[in-house]
N, C-alpha and C positions, 0 to 999 in steps of 0.2 A: 736526196739522202735523208734517211730517217733520223729524227732527233733523238738524242739519248734520253732515257728515262730520268726524270728529276731535273733536267736542264731548264733554265728560265728562258722565256721568249722576250725579245727586245720590244720596245714600244712600237717601233716601225713595223716589225713582223706582225704584232697584234693588230695594227691598223690595216695591214694588207689582208689579213684573214677576215676582218670585219667588213672590209670593202668587197671582198669576193663573195661573202655570204649575203650581202644586201642587194636589193633591187630584183629585177626579173632574171638575173643571170643564174640564180640558183633556186630550186624549188624545195629545198630541205625545210625551210621555215614556213612554207605555205601549207595550209590545210588542203588536202586533196579532195576533189569532188568531180562529179560528172558535169560535162559541158551541157548547155541548154539543148543543143542538137542531139546529143547522146540520150538525154532524158526523154526527149520526144520519141526517139526511135525505139526505145525499150519500154515505153509506157504501156503499149498494148500487149506485150508478151506475157504469157502465162509462165510462172515459175514452175520448175519440175516438182512433182509430188515426192516428198522425202519419205513417205510411208508406203511406197509402191510394193515393197517386198514383205509387208507385214502379214502375219498369219491371218488366214481367212480371205485374203484378197485374191481375186481371180487373175491367173497368169495372162499375159497379153496374147499368147498363142493358144489358149485353151479353146478347144472346139474347132480349130483351124486344121485342115488336112494338108499333109506334105504331098507335093506332087509325086505321082507314081514313078516318074523318071528318076527323081532324087532317091526314092526308096530303093529302086533297083540298083543304083550306084552304091548306096550304102551297104546293101546286102552283099553285093559282089566284093566290095572292099573288105567287109568283115570276114567272109568265108575264105578269102584268099590268104588270111593271116592267122588261121587257127591250126594248132597241131603241127603236123609235118610241113605245112606250107609257110609257117612262121619263120622269119629271118633268125630268130633266136632258138630254133629247134636244135637240140643236141642229142637226138636219138632216144629221147625219153629218159635221160639220165636224172632228171629232177625227181622222177618217181621212184628211183632206187632208194632203199633205206640206208641210213648210216650204219657202220659197223659198231658192235658193242664197245669196241676199244675207244671210240669217239664219245667219251662220257664226261661228266662234270669234273672229275679229277684231272683228266687230260687238259680240258679247257682251262681250268684254274692254273695248271702248270704253265700253259702258254701265256696266259694273261700276266702271270707273275714274272715270267721271263721278259715280257715286253713292258714291265713296270706299269701295267694297267693303263696304257696309253695307246690310242689309235695310231698305227704306224703310217697312216697316210695324212690325216689332218692334224694329229697331235692332241686331240681332246682327251682329257683324263676321264676315267670311269667315274670318279667321284663328282665330276662336273656334268656327267651325262645322266639322263633320266632312266637308263636301264643298263644292264651288263653289256660290255662290249662283246661283239661277235668274234668267233674264230673262223678264219677264212682258209680254205685249201688253195694254196698257191697254184697248183697244176690243175685245179678244178676237178680232181678225182677224189670222190668220197671214200674210196677204199684205201687211199694212200695217207695214212695218219702218222707219218714220221714227223717229229718236231721241227725238222728243217723244211717241211712242206706246209706248216701251219703258221699263221700270223694273226695278230689282233687288229681288228678294225671295228669302227663304230657301225651302226646299222646303215647309215646313209652312205658311207664309203663302201661298205660291203655290197650295196645295191649298185653303186656306181661302177665297180670293177667287173661287173658281169658283161660289159661290152668291151671290145678291143682286147680280148683275152690274151693274145700273144704279147702285147705291150705290157700288160699288168704282170704276166708270168715272169717276164724278164726283169721288170722293175722290182718285184718282191723277192725274186731269187737273189738279186744284188743286195737288197735290204737285209735279208737273212744272213748273208755272208758278213755284212757289216756288223750285225748284232752279235754274231758268233766271235768275230775278232775282238769286239769290245768286251765281251764276257771273259775272254781268256786273259 
């Protein structure tokens, strides 16, 4: 049981603590050091160069060639994940422009409604290094209704680009909650 702050220790209790701290039973009061065997074992080792990544130093792999088989594997891996073959391909929707209605005024209205707070992680715009982003809940750039827009920080906005169905449901419920609190 922990002792209460400010309580006094009895002489017997102090003696027990002193006894426990003395001798070979406890190493708290000993100065730590390498054993003779350990010193001998590490004597011949070279310490790592702390300056190995300094400007002007040659990289360890400079001039070394990657095996052709590894190059082929990397080439195949990269080409299978570009454009339409990518798992994140959404039919080229990211190349579509935003509508003129999605402007600074609308974004300010949405951030004001959400009290300049990220609706996922709760960070305030004043504590963030840039303006908070406005996210389309249904991921449709042409649907600019205030019930389809929510305030997120940049990190959360990037995070919600995966598992879209889950986030659409989550933010739809969040907007309903915001609308009921506003009334």
